[in-house]
C-alpha positions as CSV (number, residue, x, y, z in Angstrom):
1,M,0.0,0.0,0.0
2,G,2.7,2.5,1.0
3,G,4.8,1.7,-2.1
4,A,1.8,2.1,-4.4
5,G,0.9,5.4,-2.8
6,S,4.5,6.7,-3.1
7,G,4.6,5.7,-6.7
8,G,1.4,7.5,-7.4
9,A,2.7,10.6,-5.7
10,R,6.0,10.5,-7.6
11,E,4.2,10.2,-10.9
12,R,1.8,13.0,-10.1
13,I,4.6,15.4,-9.0
14,A,6.8,14.4,-12.0
15,Q,3.9,15.3,-14.3
16,T,3.4,18.6,-12.4
17,I,7.0,19.4,-13.0
18,E,7.0,18.4,-16.7
19,Q,3.8,20.2,-17.5
20,E,4.6,23.2,-15.2
21,L,1.2,22.9,-13.5
22,I,2.1,25.7,-11.1
23,E,0.8,29.3,-10.9
24,I,2.9,32.0,-9.3
25,V,1.3,34.6,-7.0
26,V,3.3,37.5,-5.5
27,Q,2.7,39.2,-2.2
28,P,4.0,42.7,-1.7
29,I,6.7,43.5,0.8
30,V,6.4,47.0,2.2
31,A,8.4,49.6,4.0
32,L,6.2,50.1,7.1
33,A,6.9,53.8,7.5
34,S,6.1,54.9,4.0
35,R,3.9,51.9,2.8
36,E,6.2,51.8,-0.3
37,V,6.4,48.4,-1.9
38,V,10.1,47.4,-1.9
39,G,9.8,43.7,-2.9
40,H,7.5,40.8,-3.7
41,E,7.5,37.2,-2.3
42,A,6.8,34.6,-5.0
43,L,4.4,31.8,-3.8
44,A,3.6,28.6,-5.7
45,R,0.0,27.6,-6.3
46,F,-0.6,24.1,-7.8
47,T,-3.3,23.7,-10.5
48,A,-3.2,19.9,-10.5
49,G,-5.0,17.7,-8.1
50,P,-5.3,16.9,-5.3
51,A,-6.4,20.2,-3.7
52,Q,-3.9,20.6,-0.9
53,A,-1.7,23.3,0.6
54,P,1.5,24.1,-1.3
55,V,3.6,23.0,1.7
56,E,2.1,19.5,1.3
57,W,3.1,19.4,-2.3
58,F,6.7,20.2,-1.4
59,R,6.7,17.8,1.5
60,E,5.5,15.0,-0.8
61,A,8.1,16.0,-3.4
62,W,10.9,15.6,-0.9
63,E,9.5,12.3,0.3
64,V,9.6,10.8,-3.3
65,G,12.9,12.3,-4.2
66,L,11.7,15.2,-6.4
67,G,12.0,18.1,-3.9
68,T,14.9,19.9,-5.6
69,E,13.3,19.5,-9.0
70,L,9.9,20.9,-7.9
71,E,11.6,23.8,-6.1
72,L,13.7,24.7,-9.1
73,T,10.7,24.6,-11.4
74,A,8.8,27.0,-9.1
75,I,11.8,29.3,-8.8
76,R,12.3,29.4,-12.6
77,L,8.6,30.2,-13.1
78,A,8.8,33.0,-10.5
79,L,11.9,34.5,-12.2
80,D,10.0,34.3,-15.6
81,R,7.5,36.7,-14.1
82,A,10.0,39.1,-12.6
83,A,9.7,41.5,-15.5
84,T,6.1,42.1,-14.6
85,L,7.0,43.6,-11.2
86,P,7.5,47.3,-10.6
87,P,11.0,48.5,-11.4
88,G,13.4,48.7,-8.4
89,T,11.7,46.0,-6.4
90,Y,13.2,42.7,-5.5
91,L,11.8,39.1,-5.8
92,S,12.1,36.7,-2.9
93,F,11.5,33.0,-3.0
94,N,11.7,30.0,-0.7
95,S,14.4,27.5,-1.1
96,S,15.6,24.5,0.8
97,P,19.4,24.2,1.6
98,A,19.7,21.4,-1.0
99,T,18.3,23.6,-3.7
100,V,20.6,26.5,-2.7
101,E,23.5,24.1,-3.1
102,H,22.4,22.8,-6.5
103,P,24.3,24.2,-9.6
104,D,21.0,24.7,-11.5
105,L,20.1,27.5,-9.1
106,L,23.2,29.4,-10.1
107,E,22.3,29.0,-13.7
108,L,18.9,30.6,-13.0
109,L,20.6,33.5,-11.2
110,D,23.0,33.9,-14.1
111,R,20.2,34.7,-16.6
112,P,20.6,38.2,-18.0
113,D,17.0,39.1,-17.0
114,S,17.4,37.8,-13.5
115,P,16.1,40.4,-11.0
116,R,17.5,41.3,-7.6
117,V,16.6,38.3,-5.5
118,V,16.3,37.3,-1.9
119,I,16.6,33.6,-1.1
120,E,14.5,32.6,1.9
121,V,15.7,29.6,3.8
122,T,13.3,28.0,6.3
123,E,13.7,25.7,9.2
124,H,11.6,22.9,7.6
125,T,14.7,21.3,6.0
126,E,17.8,20.6,8.0
127,I,21.1,22.1,7.2
128,G,23.5,19.2,7.6
129,D,26.8,21.1,7.0
130,Y,26.7,24.9,7.7
131,G,30.2,25.4,6.2
132,R,29.1,23.9,2.9
133,F,25.9,25.8,2.9
134,R,27.7,29.1,3.6
135,R,29.9,28.4,0.6
136,A,26.8,27.9,-1.5
137,I,25.3,31.1,-0.3
138,S,28.5,32.9,-1.1
139,R,28.2,31.8,-4.7
140,T,24.6,33.2,-4.9
141,R,25.8,36.4,-3.3
142,E,28.4,36.8,-6.0
143,R,25.4,36.9,-8.4
144,G,23.7,39.6,-6.4
145,A,21.4,37.5,-4.2
146,S,20.7,38.2,-0.5
147,L,19.7,35.7,2.2
148,A,16.7,35.8,4.5
149,V,16.0,33.5,7.4
150,D,12.3,32.7,7.2
151,H,10.0,31.9,10.2
152,A,12.5,33.4,12.7
153,G,11.4,32.7,16.2
154,S,9.2,29.7,15.4
155,G,11.8,27.1,16.5
156,F,15.4,26.3,17.4
157,A,16.5,25.7,13.8
158,S,15.7,29.3,12.7
159,L,17.6,30.7,15.6
160,R,20.6,28.7,14.7
161,H,20.3,29.8,11.1
162,I,20.4,33.4,12.3
163,H,23.5,32.7,14.3
164,E,25.3,30.7,11.7
165,L,24.4,32.3,8.3
166,D,24.9,36.1,8.6
167,A,21.6,36.7,6.8
168,E,20.8,40.1,5.3
169,I,17.1,39.7,6.3
170,I,15.4,38.2,9.4
171,K,11.7,37.4,8.8
172,L,9.7,37.3,12.0
173,D,7.3,34.4,12.1
174,R,3.6,35.3,11.9
175,S,3.1,33.7,15.3
176,L,5.2,36.5,16.8
177,T,3.3,39.2,14.8
178,Y,-0.1,37.8,15.7
179,S,0.5,37.8,19.5
180,L,2.5,41.0,20.1
181,D,-0.2,42.6,22.3
182,A,-1.2,39.4,24.1
183,D,1.8,37.2,24.8
184,L,4.7,38.8,26.8
185,R,7.1,35.9,26.0
186,R,6.6,36.1,22.3
187,R,6.8,39.9,22.4
188,S,10.1,39.7,24.2
189,L,11.4,37.2,21.7
190,A,10.4,39.5,18.8
191,A,12.1,42.4,20.6
192,A,15.3,40.4,21.0
193,L,15.4,39.4,17.3
194,I,14.7,43.1,16.3
195,E,17.6,44.2,18.6
196,F,19.8,41.5,17.1
197,G,19.0,42.8,13.6
198,R,19.8,46.3,14.7
199,E,23.2,45.4,16.1
200,T,24.2,43.2,13.2
201,G,22.9,45.3,10.4
202,A,20.2,42.7,9.3
203,A,16.9,44.1,8.1
204,V,13.9,42.8,10.1
205,L,10.7,41.9,8.2
206,A,7.5,40.9,9.9
207,E,5.2,38.4,8.3
208,G,1.5,38.0,8.7
209,I,0.5,41.6,9.4
210,E,-3.3,41.6,9.5
211,S,-4.3,44.8,11.3
212,E,-3.3,48.5,11.8
213,L,-2.7,47.7,15.5
214,Q,-0.1,45.1,14.6
215,L,1.5,47.5,12.2
216,Y,1.7,50.2,14.8
217,E,3.2,47.9,17.4
218,L,5.8,46.5,15.0
219,R,6.8,50.1,14.0
220,R,7.1,51.0,17.7
221,L,9.4,48.0,18.2
222,G,11.6,49.1,15.3
223,V,10.5,46.8,12.5
224,R,11.1,48.5,9.2
225,F,9.5,46.1,6.7
226,G,6.5,43.8,6.6
227,Q,4.0,41.8,4.6
228,G,0.5,40.4,5.2
229,F,-3.1,40.8,4.2
230,H,-3.3,44.2,5.8
231,L,-0.6,45.5,3.4
232,G,-1.5,43.4,0.3
233,R,-2.8,40.0,-0.6
234,P,-1.0,37.6,-2.9
235,R,-2.0,38.2,-6.6
236,F,-1.5,36.3,-9.8
237,A,1.7,37.1,-11.6
238,P,1.4,36.5,-15.4
239,A,4.4,35.7,-17.5
240,N,3.7,38.8,-19.6
241,G,2.0,42.1,-18.8
242,A,1.5,43.7,-15.4
243,P,0.3,41.7,-12.3
244,H,-3.4,41.9,-11.7
């Protein structure tokens, strides 16, 4: 039963990759003081069945040995849509450590039309060798890319990423944003990460901003950038023409 299920999942994901059954949506990243859009996060939406969250598609892809291939396909499709974004803004996308270390990512970043990019590494996939990963990140930085640690404050791995990787951006997890006014421990953790960013020169970006009160509290704590439904919802990014 398990083998048959895995085989079916592999075939479905391989078909998704081959036929590019992925739509890209972009969510604006905003300077909180001015509300100016400074970047966009590319997010994958899958048009093939079954109807499940994108995180489940990527989890299954890793389980059947197609994780890097699926991530690279989504990244390539996101880069294809970069020309539709406002001039001067950057494009961010999620990547596992294995994909950061893959030579095909460098080829994508070497494209003449490649925009300024931010690579977001999450704690969902373990970094087995930080030295090797730092060398891979160095190669992407040579091509103009920056590094963000995603979901900061949601678990031990993200804190170690912050300590080990010298990221240019620290993304506060939405759980910290959501509970700023209700949970003293989470507020204290958010404040510590913000102070760390201030002292090390890393920009701090808050995810999941859903109200003007959250925006006010984040600005009061010193957060400069953010994203969330209150600032702009994800929208479809066509390959040609302006996003709509």
